[in-house]
C-alpha positions in Angstrom: -7.7 -30.6 -9.2 -11.4 -29.4 -9.1 -12.0 -25.7 -9.0 -15.1 -24.3 -7.5 -16.7 -20.8 -7.6 -15.0 -18.3 -5.3 -17.4 -18.6 -2.4 -16.8 -19.4 1.2 -20.0 -19.4 3.3 -18.5 -17.8 6.4 -16.7 -15.1 4.3 -19.9 -14.4 2.3 -22.1 -14.0 5.4 -19.6 -11.6 7.0 -19.4 -9.7 3.7 -23.1 -9.4 3.4 -23.4 -7.8 6.8 -21.3 -4.9 5.5 -23.5 -4.4 2.4 -26.4 -2.1 1.9 -29.5 -3.4 0.0 -28.3 -1.6 -3.1 -25.0 -3.3 -2.9 -26.6 -6.7 -2.4 -28.7 -6.1 -5.6 -25.5 -5.1 -7.4 -23.7 -8.3 -6.4 -26.6 -10.4 -7.6 -26.6 -8.7 -11.0 -22.8 -9.1 -11.1 -23.1 -12.8 -10.5 -25.5 -13.0 -13.3 -23.1 -11.2 -15.6 -20.3 -13.5 -14.6 -22.5 -16.5 -15.6 -23.5 -14.9 -18.9 -19.9 -14.1 -19.8 -18.8 -17.7 -19.4 -18.3 -19.1 -22.9 -19.8 -16.0 -24.5 -17.0 -13.4 -24.1 -14.0 -15.7 -23.9 -11.2 -16.0 -26.5 -9.2 -13.5 -28.6 -11.4 -13.5 -31.7 -13.9 -11.0 -30.2 -11.2 -8.4 -29.6 -9.8 -7.2 -32.9 -6.5 -5.4 -33.0 -6.6 -1.6 -33.6 -3.8 0.8 -34.2 -2.1 1.9 -31.0 -1.4 5.5 -30.0 1.2 6.6 -27.5 -0.6 7.6 -24.3 2.6 9.3 -23.1 4.3 10.7 -26.2 6.7 12.9 -24.1 8.2 10.0 -22.2 10.9 9.1 -24.7 12.2 12.6 -24.5 12.0 12.7 -20.7 13.9 9.4 -20.5 16.5 10.9 -22.8 17.2 13.4 -20.1 17.6 10.8 -17.3 20.6 11.3 -15.1 23.6 8.9 -15.2 22.5 7.5 -11.9 18.9 6.9 -13.1 20.3 5.2 -16.3 22.5 3.0 -14.3 19.6 1.9 -12.0 17.4 1.2 -15.0 20.2 -0.8 -16.7 20.9 -2.9 -13.6 17.2 -3.8 -13.2 16.8 -4.7 -16.9 19.9 -6.9 -16.7 18.4 -8.8 -13.8 15.2 -9.4 -15.8 17.2 -10.5 -18.8 19.1 -12.9 -16.7 15.9 -14.6 -15.6 15.6 -13.1 -12.2 12.5 -11.7 -10.6 11.7 -10.6 -7.1 8.7 -9.0 -5.4 7.0 -9.1 -2.1 10.3 -10.1 -0.4 10.4 -13.3 -2.5 12.8 -14.4 -5.2 11.1 -16.4 -8.0 13.0 -19.4 -9.4 15.5 -18.2 -11.9 14.4 -18.8 -15.5 16.5 -19.7 -18.5 17.6 -16.5 -20.2 16.9 -18.3 -23.5 13.3 -19.0 -22.4 12.4 -16.2 -20.1 8.7 -16.5 -20.2 7.5 -20.2 -20.3 3.7 -20.7 -20.1 3.8 -21.9 -16.5 5.6 -18.8 -15.3 2.3 -16.9 -15.3 0.7 -19.5 -12.9 3.6 -20.2 -10.5 3.5 -19.4 -6.8 7.1 -18.9 -5.8 6.4 -19.7 -2.1 4.5 -23.0 -2.4 5.9 -24.0 -5.9 2.3 -24.7 -6.9 0.6 -23.7 -10.2 -2.6 -21.8 -10.2 -5.2 -23.1 -12.8 -4.5 -22.2 -16.4 -7.7 -23.5 -18.0 -10.4 -22.4 -15.6 -12.9 -19.5 -16.1 -11.5 -16.7 -13.9 -14.5 -16.4 -11.7 -14.4 -20.1 -10.9 -11.0 -19.8 -9.2 -11.2 -19.6 -5.5 -8.4 -17.1 -5.1 -9.6 -15.8 -1.7 -9.4 -19.3 -0.2 -6.9 -20.9 -2.5 -6.9 -24.4 -1.0 -3.1 -24.6 -0.4 -2.0 -22.9 -3.6 -0.7 -19.9 -1.6 -1.4 -16.2 -1.5 -2.7 -15.1 -4.8 -0.8 -11.8 -4.4 2.4 -13.6 -5.6 1.1 -14.9 -8.9 -0.7 -11.7 -9.6 2.6 -9.7 -9.1 4.3 -11.5 -12.0 1.2 -11.1 -14.2 1.3 -7.3 -13.7 4.1 -7.3 -16.4 5.9 -4.5 -14.5 9.2 -5.8 -15.7 8.4 -4.8 -19.3 8.4 -1.0 -18.9 11.9 -1.4 -17.3 13.1 -3.4 -20.3 11.5 -0.8 -22.6 13.3 2.0 -20.8 16.6 0.2 -21.1 15.9 -0.5 -24.8 15.3 3.1 -25.5 18.3 4.4 -23.5 20.8 2.0 -25.0 19.2 0.8 -28.2 19.1 -2.7 -26.6 17.7 -5.2 -29.1 17.8 -8.0 -26.5 15.4 -6.1 -24.3 13.0 -5.5 -27.2 13.1 -9.2 -28.0 12.4 -10.1 -24.4 9.3 -7.8 -24.5 8.1 -9.5 -27.7 8.6 -12.9 -26.1 6.8 -11.9 -22.8 3.8 -10.4 -24.7 3.5 -13.5 -26.9 3.7 -15.9 -24.0 1.2 -14.0 -21.9 -1.2 -13.7 -24.8 -1.1 -17.4 -25.5 -1.3 -18.6 -21.9 -4.1 -16.2 -20.7 -6.9 -15.9 -23.3 -9.9 -13.9 -22.2 -11.1 -14.7 -19.5 -9.3 -17.8 -18.5 -6.9 -17.9 -15.5 -6.5 -16.1 -12.3 -4.9 -13.1 -14.0 -8.4 -12.0 -15.2 -10.1 -12.6 -11.8 -9.6 -9.1 -10.4 -10.1 -5.7 -12.0 -7.1 -4.1 -10.4 -4.9 -6.7 -11.9 -6.4 -6.3 -15.3 -5.9 -2.5 -15.1 -2.3 -2.5 -13.7 -1.2 -5.0 -16.4 -2.8 -2.8 -19.1 -0.9 0.2 -17.8 2.3 -1.7 -18.0 1.7 -2.5 -21.7 0.6 1.1 -22.4 3.9 2.3 -20.9 5.9 -0.1 -23.0 4.2 1.1 -26.2 4.6 4.7 -25.3 8.3 4.2 -24.8 9.1 2.0 -27.9 6.2 2.5 -30.4 6.9 1.0 -33.7 10.2 -0.6 -32.5 7.9 -3.3 -31.2 7.2 -5.9 -33.8 3.8 -5.8 -35.5 2.7 -9.0 -33.9 3.5 -7.6 -30.5 1.7 -4.3 -31.2 -1.4 -6.3 -32.3 -1.3 -8.5 -29.2 -1.0 -5.5 -26.9 -4.0 -3.9 -28.7 -6.1 -7.0 -28.3 -5.1 -7.4 -24.6 -6.1 -3.7 -24.1 -9.4 -4.2 -25.9 -10.3 -7.2 -23.8 -9.2 -5.5 -20.7 -11.4 -2.4 -21.5 -14.4 -4.6 -22.0 -13.8 -6.5 -18.7 -13.1 -3.4 -16.6 -16.3 -1.7 -17.8 -18.4 -4.9 -17.2 -17.2 -5.7 -13.7 -16.4 -2.5 -11.8 -15.5 -2.4 -8.1 -18.4 -0.6 -6.6 -20.0 0.1 -3.2 -17.8 -1.3 -0.4 -15.2 -2.4 -2.9 -14.7 1.0 -4.4 -11.3 1.7 -2.8 -7.9 1.8 -4.6 -9.2 -1.0 -6.8 -11.7 1.4 -8.4 -9.0 4.0 -8.9 -6.9 1.5 -10.7 -9.8 0.3 -12.9 -10.7 3.9 -13.9 -7.1 4.8 -14.6 -6.8 1.7 -16.7 -10.0 2.5 -18.6 -8.9 6.1 -19.3 -5.4 5.2 -20.5 -6.7 2.3 -22.6 -9.0 4.7 -24.3 -6.1 7.0 -25.1 -4.0 4.1 -26.4 -6.8 2.8 -28.6 -7.9 6.2 -29.9 -11.1 6.5 -27.9 -12.3 9.2 -25.5 -11.1 9.0 -21.9 -13.6 11.7 -20.8 -16.0 9.4 -18.9 -13.5 7.4 -16.9 -11.4 10.5 -16.2 -14.5 12.3 -14.8 -15.2 9.3 -12.5 -11.6 9.1 -11.6 -11.5 12.7 -10.5 -14.5 12.0 -8.2 -12.7 9.0 -6.7 -9.6 11.1 -6.0 -11.7 13.6 -4.2 -13.0 10.7 -2.0 -9.8 8.7 -1.5 -7.2 11.4 -1.1 -8.6 13.6 1.7 -8.4 17.4 1.7 -5.3 17.4 3.9 -3.6 14.9 1.6 -3.9 11.8 3.8 -5.3 8.6 2.3 -8.9 7.6 3.2 -7.7 4.0 3.4 -5.5 4.9 6.4 -2.4 3.6 4.7 0.3 6.0 3.2 1.3 3.4 0.7 -2.2 2.8 -0.6 -2.6 6.5 -0.8 0.6 6.6 -2.8 -0.6 3.9 -5.1 -3.9 5.8 -5.6 -1.9 9.0 -6.3 0.5 7.4 -8.7 -2.4 5.9 -10.8 -4.2 9.3 -10.8 -0.9 11.1 -11.7 -0.5 8.8 -14.8 -3.9 10.0 -16.1 -3.2 13.7 -15.2 0.2 13.4 -17.0 -1.4 11.7 -20.1 -4.1 14.4 -20.3 -1.5 17.2 -20.1 0.6 15.6 -22.8 -2.5 15.4 -25.0 -3.2 19.1 -24.3 -6.5 18.3 -22.6 -5.9 18.6 -18.8 -8.7 17.6 -16.6 -10.1 18.5 -13.2 -8.0 21.0 -11.2 -9.5 19.7 -7.9 -7.9 16.3 -8.6 -4.5 18.0 -9.1 -5.0 19.9 -5.8 -5.6 16.7 -4.0 -2.4 15.2 -5.5 -0.4 18.2 -4.3 -1.9 17.9 -0.8 -0.8 14.3 -0.8 2.8 15.3 -1.7 2.7 17.7 1.3 1.4 15.0 3.6 4.2 12.6 2.7 6.7 15.5 3.0 5.7 15.7 6.7 5.4 11.9 7.1 8.9 11.0 5.9 9.7 7.3 6.2 7.2 6.5 9.0 4.4 4.1 8.0 1.2 2.5 9.2 -1.8 0.5 8.0 -1.6 -2.2 5.2 1.1 -2.2 2.6 1.1 -4.8 -0.2 3.8 -2.9 -2.2 1.4 -2.1 -5.0 3.1 0.1 -7.6 2.1 1.5 -11.1 5.7 2.0 -12.3 8.7 0.5 -10.6 12.2 -1.0 -11.1 11.3 -3.7 -8.6 12.0 -3.8 -4.9 12.0 -0.2 -3.5 11.8 1.6 -0.2 10.4 5.1 0.3 7.5 4.6 -2.1 5.2 7.3 -0.8 7.9 9.9 -0.9 8.8 8.8 -4.4 5.3 9.3 -5.6 5.1 12.7 -3.8 8.3 13.7 -5.7 6.7 12.6 -8.9 3.6 14.7 -8.2 5.9 17.7 -7.7 7.7 16.9 -10.9 4.5 17.1 -12.9 2.4 19.7 -11.0 5.1 21.8 -9.2 5.3 22.4 -5.4 7.8 22.0 -2.7 10.6 19.5 -3.4 10.6 16.4 -1.3 13.6 15.0 0.6 13.9 12.0 -1.9 13.0 11.4 -5.5 13.0 7.6 -5.0 12.6 5.0 -7.8 14.8 5.9 -10.8 12.2 4.9 -13.5 9.4 6.8 -11.9 11.7 9.8 -11.3 12.8 9.9 -14.9 9.4 9.5 -16.4 7.7 12.0 -14.1 10.6 14.5 -14.2 11.0 14.4 -10.5 13.4 16.9 -8.9 16.9 15.5 -8.5 17.7 17.6 -5.5 16.5 17.1 -1.9 14.1 19.4 -0.2 14.3 20.1 3.5 12.1 18.1 5.9 9.5 20.3 7.6 9.7 21.0 11.4 7.1 21.6 14.1 3.7 20.3 14.9 1.3 19.4 12.1 -2.2 18.0 12.6 -4.0 16.3 9.7 -7.6 16.4 10.8 -9.2 14.6 7.9 -6.6 11.8 7.9 -6.5 11.7 11.6 -2.8 12.0 12.2 -0.6 14.4 14.2 3.1 14.7 13.4 5.7 16.4 15.4 9.3 17.0 14.1 11.8 18.6 16.4 14.7 18.2 18.7 14.9 16.5 22.1 18.2 16.0 24.0 20.1 17.0 20.9 18.5 14.3 18.7 16.1 14.9 15.7 12.8 13.3 16.6 9.9 12.3 14.4 6.7 11.4 16.3 3.2 10.5 15.2 -0.1 10.0 17.0 -3.0 8.3 15.2 -6.5 9.7 15.9 -8.1 8.8 12.6 -10.9 6.5 11.4 -10.4 2.8 11.1 -10.4 2.8 7.3 -12.4 3.6 4.2 -16.0 2.5 3.3 -18.0 -0.1 5.0 -15.4 -2.8 5.2 -12.4 -0.6 6.1 -10.3 -3.2 4.2 -6.8 -1.9 4.8 -7.2 -0.2 8.2 -5.6 -1.4 11.5 -7.2 -1.1 15.0 -4.6 1.5 16.0 -6.5 4.5 17.4 -4.1 6.3 19.8 -1.0 4.5 18.4 2.3 6.3 18.3 5.5 5.9 16.3 8.8 7.5 17.0 12.1 7.8 15.2 15.4 9.4 16.5 17.9 10.8 14.0 16.1 8.9 11.2 16.3 5.6 13.1 12.8 4.1 13.6 12.5 3.2 17.3 8.8 2.7 18.2 7.1 1.3 15.1 3.8 0.2 13.5 4.0 -3.6 13.3 3.4 -3.8 9.5 1.3 -6.1 7.4 3.0 -9.5 6.8 0.4 -11.4 4.6 -3.1 -11.1 3.3 -5.2 -14.2 2.3 -2.7 -16.8 3.6 -1.8 -14.9 6.8 -4.2 -16.7 9.1 -3.7 -15.7 12.7 -0.8 -13.5 11.7 -3.1 -11.4 9.5 -5.3 -10.9 12.5 -2.4 -10.1 14.8 -0.8 -7.4 12.7 -4.1 -5.6 12.4 -4.9 -5.9 16.1 -4.7 -3.3 18.8 -2.3 -5.3 21.0 0.2 -5.2 18.1 0.3 -1.4 18.1 1.8 1.2 20.4 -1.4 2.1 22.3 -3.6 0.8 25.2 -5.7 -2.4 24.9 -8.1 -4.2 27.2 -7.6 -7.9 27.9 -5.6 -8.3 24.7 -8.7 -7.4 22.6 -8.9 -5.0 19.7 -10.7 -1.7 19.8 -12.4 -2.7 16.5 -13.6 -6.2 15.9 -12.5 -8.2 12.8 -14.9 -10.1 10.5 -12.4 -11.6 8.1 -9.0 -10.6 6.7 -10.5 -7.4 5.0 -13.6 -6.7 7.1 -14.7 -5.4 10.5 -17.9 -5.9 12.4 -17.3 -3.1 14.9 -15.3 0.1 14.2 -13.9 2.3 16.8 -14.5 6.0 16.3 -11.7 8.4 17.3 -11.7 12.2 17.7 -9.4 15.0 18.9 -10.6 16.7 22.1 -8.0 19.4 22.5 -4.7 20.7 21.0 -2.1 23.1 22.5 0.4 24.6 20.1 4.2 24.7 20.4 6.6 24.9 22.1 5.0 22.8 24.9 2.5 21.2 22.6 -0.2 18.8 23.6 -2.9 16.8 21.9 -5.7 14.9 23.6 -7.9 12.4 21.8 -10.5 9.7 22.6 -11.9 6.6 21.0 -15.0 4.6 21.8 -13.9 1.1 20.7 -14.3 -0.4 24.2 -17.5 1.4 25.2 -20.0 -1.3 24.1 -18.0 -4.2 25.6 -16.4 -2.6 28.7 -18.2 0.7 29.3 -15.2 2.9 28.9 -13.7 5.5 26.6 -10.0 5.5 26.1 -8.5 8.9 26.3 -4.8 9.5 25.4 -3.1 12.8 25.9 0.4 13.3 24.5 2.5 16.4 25.3 6.0 17.7 25.3 7.6 18.2 28.7 11.1 19.6 28.4 13.3 16.9 26.7 10.6 14.2 27.0 7.2 13.3 25.6 4.6 12.4 28.2 1.7 10.0 27.4 -1.2 10.0 29.8 -3.8 7.2 29.3 -7.2 7.4 31.0 -10.3 5.2 30.9 -13.4 7.2 31.3 -16.3 5.2 32.8 -14.6 2.8 35.3 -11.2 1.4 36.2 -10.1 -1.5 34.0 -7.0 -3.8 33.9 -5.1 -2.6 30.8 -2.0 -3.2 28.7 0.1 -0.4 27.3 2.4 -1.5 24.5 5.6 -0.2 22.9 6.8 -2.2 19.9 10.4 -1.7 18.9 11.9 -1.8 15.5 13.9 -5.0 14.7 17.5 -4.8 15.8 16.9 -2.8 19.0 17.4 -4.1 22.5 15.7 -3.1 25.8 16.5 -3.7 29.4 14.3 -2.9 32.4 15.3 -1.5 35.8 12.2 -1.3 37.9 9.8 1.1 36.0 12.5 2.4 33.6 13.2 0.7 30.3 16.3 1.7 28.3 16.4 1.1 24.6 19.7 0.6 22.8 20.9 0.2 19.2 23.9 -2.1 19.9 25.9 -0.2 22.5 24.3 3.1 21.8 21.4 4.2 24.1 18.5 5.7 22.2 15.5 6.1 24.4 14.4 5.8 28.0 10.8 4.9 28.8 9.6 5.7 32.3 6.6 3.4 32.9 3.8 4.1 35.5 5.2 1.5 37.8 7.3 -1.8 37.8 4.7 -4.0 36.2 6.8 -4.2 33.0 7.4 -7.1 30.6 10.1 -7.2 27.9 9.8 -10.0 25.3 11.3 -10.7 21.9 9.5 -12.9 19.4 8.7 -16.4 20.4 7.6 -18.4 17.3 3.9 -18.9 17.0 3.3 -16.4 19.8 2.5 -13.1 18.2 2.1 -11.2 21.4 5.8 -11.7 22.3 6.9 -9.2 19.7 6.9 -9.3 15.9 7.4 -6.7 13.1 6.8 -7.0 9.4 9.1 -4.6 7.6 7.6 -5.6 4.3 4.9 -7.9 2.8 5.8 -11.5 3.3 8.4 -11.0 6.0 8.0 -11.1 9.8 10.9 -10.5 12.2 11.2 -11.1 15.9 11.5 -7.7 17.6 11.4 -6.5 21.2 8.0 -5.7 22.6 7.6 -3.8 25.9 4.3 -3.9 27.8 3.0 -2.6 31.0 -0.1 -4.0 32.7 -2.1 -2.4 35.5 -5.3 -0.7 36.5 -6.2 2.4 34.5 -9.1 4.7 35.4 -10.2 8.3 35.0 -7.2 9.6 37.0 -4.9 8.1 34.3 -1.4 6.7 34.2 1.6 8.5 32.7 4.5 7.1 30.6 7.4 9.3 29.6 9.6 8.9 26.5 13.0 10.6 26.8 15.6 10.4 24.0 19.0 9.9 25.4 21.8 12.3 24.5 24.4 10.9 22.1 27.9 10.5 23.5 
């Protein structure tokens, strides 16, 4: 197979439109650096091993205080890895021989296509954005993050497990041999370099000299090469999102592990946290899970600095505490992109944002969250092992653009959200969805009206477009078009702007918002007003400017059914009625997931999975007078 530089003309032109002159100049210089580094900076000889220091010297003691439940979860995850099992992004990798856990090809394998990514190509020559049939690069990167190794290290420390230590030695030796600097797709993205380095730093902090000298030296060399690469190719300008946070966290922690000064990357990291976690705690990327990933990476650096007796930047800690409060309100509801990125994890997990919020509280104090989440993260960050109460009432997060109401209707506990935030972060808004005005609703903890999810990134094709589109979300659309216009899988050429016009407090609360996404094309503003009316929530949609044929959508969670009787739709979970939706009139359609027809109803509960799920839509004329939809939870019997 012939590998060509990672360039696609259409993608490049769309990307250039999002760049300032300064960014274009930076990209030209970056290309030059990539060319200069070819053949000059490759190979391990340039990166001498140095003595390693524990970046987290208190972690062994914290792990010693793990609860029996945490220990059991860590042990079970380690046993799966030792048996040759690995799963991530909703995929099971082919099981490997326990006697040969880390063969060279494991680092290049795509578990979906069965193909092998190049193992002898310069990293910037590999077209990972347009992989030519090799699959979505997310999968091969996931295994290369080495996040199974801190789990094995924790098990080895808790139970004096020599087999786990041996597996770590084997993994480090295999990765070192198969991925010399800067060959292979594992070196092609700074975030991957940084997250892998953090995994190795965690391993060394837990086991120290219990690792063999060759393993310690290899880790040291990997960290040295990673530090060089991260500093040389930073994600700047329109790419300075969660990738930049990961890179700076990696640089700071590598400096601590190699005996250098983390001051410069920590100062830059603190500034990024001030940009990417907003004052109200919401994430600037308009995705709670990406905000959690950003917060977890920052928390690692805050924790390492505190353990070293050199805490840095109180404002960064304040933003982390604000994030913990945001997810305390949000609970399990989600929106925006989610590729299941983690810094520390036992593997497949749910409730990630809440778990990171609990970890923040464990290190910095604050109000306990309802769930501590992942056992490894909870143990290492000393998360509280008791559940805090969920907040109640109406809460508006102005910077993040989300209003949350938690209360009781018809005897059921209701969680409701309304999105009135920006599309996303920076010029490309890479992880945002065109969802201004979208709602979600859960009853008694059961999601009912849901955000559709993510599904896939680079290999998603039309499905990537669908899951980001306005018609996939619980709001109004015109002619099946999005409020914001896409320009590739991580870019937009037109961005809708939303704002709140008016809010009325409880008990009969109301919020009215507008967005301008359809103004240029159709000459209208979409205004959505949501208010409590007794035991129901009323949604009034108006188009300011002229009357237009419109569609109003309600996407159900998988496993729920809906039946229509005139203008009334009843939603059930099996035989149990949950919700009645009173539509403006009888022009109602109820569909459920025809293959290759996204608009018939699909939900992606996690990356790599899409499930058919009932979609309810109403079509009709909407103008300044508005149309009203009522959501009424049905009393349990």
